[in-house]
C-alpha positions as MATLAB code, in Angstrom:
seq = 'MAQDFRSDDFAELPPDAPLNYDAAPIREPVRLIVVSSRQGVTRMIQTLHLRGVVSAHEWSALQPEPMTGKWMSVATKYLSLG';
ca = [
      -0.096    0.097    0.406;
       1.385    3.728   -0.814;
       0.589    5.083    2.265;
       2.503    2.779    4.045;
       5.825    4.244    3.238;
       6.693    7.917    3.185;
       9.603    8.384    1.005;
      10.383   12.294    2.818;
      10.742   10.832    6.613;
      14.747   11.055    5.813;
      14.851   13.854    2.904;
      16.236   16.301    5.119;
      19.274   14.666    6.634;
      22.492   14.975    4.864;
      23.553   12.180    2.140;
      26.233   11.108    4.435;
      24.283   11.370    7.672;
      24.276    8.029    9.601;
      20.742    6.567    9.592;
      19.646    5.858   13.060;
      16.372    3.356   12.735;
      16.083    3.528   16.068;
      15.125    7.233   16.135;
      12.378    6.342   13.307;
       8.972    7.968   14.350;
       6.736    5.165   15.009;
       3.736    5.279   13.151;
       0.009    4.494   13.691;
      -2.801    3.758   11.609;
      -5.728    5.203   12.570;
      -9.038    4.197   10.400;
     -11.658    7.072    9.696;
     -15.023    5.638    8.995;
     -18.096    7.831    7.487;
     -21.451    6.232    7.574;
     -24.480    7.947    6.554;
     -26.644    8.593    3.233;
     -25.004    8.421    0.215;
     -25.169   12.054   -0.062;
     -24.032   12.318    3.485;
     -21.054   10.276    3.331;
     -20.439   12.347    0.048;
     -20.677   15.524    1.633;
     -18.508   14.508    4.371;
     -15.959   13.344    2.195;
     -15.781   16.462    0.355;
     -15.954   18.718    3.494;
     -13.197   16.873    4.836;
     -11.118   17.235    1.698;
     -11.357   21.104    1.582;
     -10.455   21.336    5.362;
      -7.175   19.415    4.280;
      -7.793   16.501    6.671;
      -7.790   13.992    4.312;
      -7.821   14.349    0.138;
     -11.317   12.838   -1.314;
      -9.007    9.934   -3.385;
      -7.687    8.594   -0.033;
     -11.673    7.178    0.705;
     -12.480    3.951   -0.312;
     -15.597    3.345   -2.644;
     -19.281    3.954   -1.334;
     -20.917    0.486    0.152;
     -23.479   -0.681    2.081;
     -22.916   -0.397    5.625;
     -23.782   -4.292    6.835;
     -25.743   -3.500    9.630;
     -27.891   -0.913    9.079;
     -28.111   -0.839    5.317;
     -26.968    2.917    4.895;
     -23.839    3.621    3.031;
     -20.163    3.864    4.325;
     -16.667    4.604    3.193;
     -13.063    3.985    4.854;
     -10.253    6.076    5.155;
      -6.405    5.500    6.435;
      -4.384    8.083    8.075;
      -0.736    7.633    9.907;
      -0.026    9.588   12.622;
       3.640    9.876   13.988;
       3.712    8.939   17.795;
       7.875    8.950   18.076;
];
């Protein structure tokens, strides 16, 4: 998955700097789930995109939520814990 790897983690280090892999930040996945009507889910995705929280292309395709029959979409963001 492309989101699992960030090539810019060490971009600011000089080329000859030793890499200390123990100091690399720990990244924890956080799953965001939106459940509502089709229009409600789409509107929330657009709102979060416009506010810079989650890009619209990061969300899964709309699918029926198994328990309620409403619609849902899922996105995963990664937080640095280190």
